[in-house]
Every structure is written in C-alpha cells, then in structure tokens.
N, C-alpha and C positions, 0 to 999 in steps of 0.2 A: 520204884527205881531198881534196875537190875543190879545184881551182885557182881562184883569184880573180884575174883580171887586168882592171883598169880602164884604159881609154884615153880621155883627154879630148882632143878635136880642137878646136883654137882657131885664131885668126888674130891676128897682131900688130895692135895698135891697136883691138881689138874690146872695147868696154866690157862687153858681156854675157859675153865670155870671161873677163875679169878677175873678174867676179862669180861665174861658174861655178867658177873655180879656188878661190876662197875657200869656196864651198859644198862642193866636193869635199873640201877639206882638213878641214872640219868633219865631214863624213860619215866620212872615213877615221879621224879622231881618235876619234869615237864608236864606230865599229866595232872599232878596236884596243882600246879600253878594255873593251868588252863581250866581245870574243873574242880575248884575248891569244895564244891558241895557233893561231889560223887565219892561215896565211900569205896574203899578197896582194902584188900588184905594181901600181904606178901608172905610166902612161906618158903624157906630154904630146906631142902631135904638132901641128905647124903644117899646117893644111889646104893651104897654098900650097907646101908642101915636096915634094909628089908629085902628079903628074897624076891618079892614080887617086883620091886623097883629094879633090882639088879638084873632079873631075867628079861625085863621089858626094855630098859634104857641103858644098860651097861656100856654098849658100844656106841652110844650117841651123845653122851654127856659133853657139855651141859645141855639140858633140855628145859625148855620153858613151856609150861602149861597155862592156859587161860581157861578158868572154870573147868579144868579137867581135860581140855582138848590141847593136844600138842600143837604149838604154833611156831616153834623154832627149835633147832638143835645145832650143835657145834658153834654157831655164831648167832648173836642177837642183832637183827637189823632194827635199830632203834626207831627209825621212821615208820617201818612196817608195823611194829608192835604198837606204837603210839596210835596209828590209824585204826588198828583193831580195837584198842581201848576206847577210842572216840565213838566207835559204832555201837557200843553197849549203852 
C-alpha cells in the first residue's frame, strides 16, 4: 500500500493559512471516512522555520505537498485534493 504524507507549509499570522488548515482538516476527515484502512500522515511546517522552506515557498504560503510534490498553494481545493488522495 502506497504511503500518503501530506505537508502543509504555513506562516504565523497568515489568514489564508488558517483557512487552508481548516480545508485540509475537512479533506482528511472525508478521506478517512471513505478509506479507513489507508494510512496517512499530516505534517504542519512553518515556512519561516527553515531557510530552505523560506527560499522555496515564502511567496506561496500556504502550500500543500503530497509525498513531497506541491499540489496546491494559496488555496486548497478540497475536491481536487481528495481526488489526488484517492488515486494513491
């Protein structure tokens, strides 16, 4: 079974980041309900916590990565992300 690892890169005080966290929580809840046997992990990172994150994603937060691949930034399209998760 393929590994699912979601990483949400945010910034403190970022309103879009707070919205993205809520959207990601809804996606994960829906995915868990539809796929109770598929394991996944979710990681939240602050873009300002590491220079490599800051140089790569500072202008795009919030950023959502799926297994290290950027699949969303600025906004999370819940339906699109859920479809990507279903493909794994």
